[in-house]
C-alpha angles and dihedrals in degrees: 000000000000103000119230094226121124107250124202098194140022088243090060091048094050094046091063093068133077115271096259091054091043089057092053092047092049090050091052088049091052091048091051091048091050092051095039109025093169095052117116122230117231140151111246125170085005094294138093111283135179119209128196113160087337132338112340105175140331129205136186142176123238134174097277106012150024113247115217118191114192096160123261092286091057090051095045094048092051098034093125094050093047096042092102090060129069105261143165138189095298106008145061127195119217108198116231092225091066132057113274109244096233091168089058091047089053093049091051093049091049088052092049092049090054091046094051093045090053091050090050094054 
């Protein structure tokens, strides 16, 4: 489902999906902005990315899930909370047939903000 077009903005990326998926993507975007208000929106690796002193998190929509990419440290730190979801070293898949855990996304982003701020200083 993720189109292979080159996107310039997160808005462009989100608009390519059906309305129900757009709503989920916009909600993730809002959660990231709430947890990391100073983060910059970019497209990196062809998907929505937030940067704050380096990559913070990426996310993307696919046919059956939302991919959330908080780097390996974000996965490792929250491995217990994400254990019910398919996950790998740097990614977690939130299935579209279940509620997206926006509160968990926020906790992971807050962790990643702290981590990047510590690296910066």
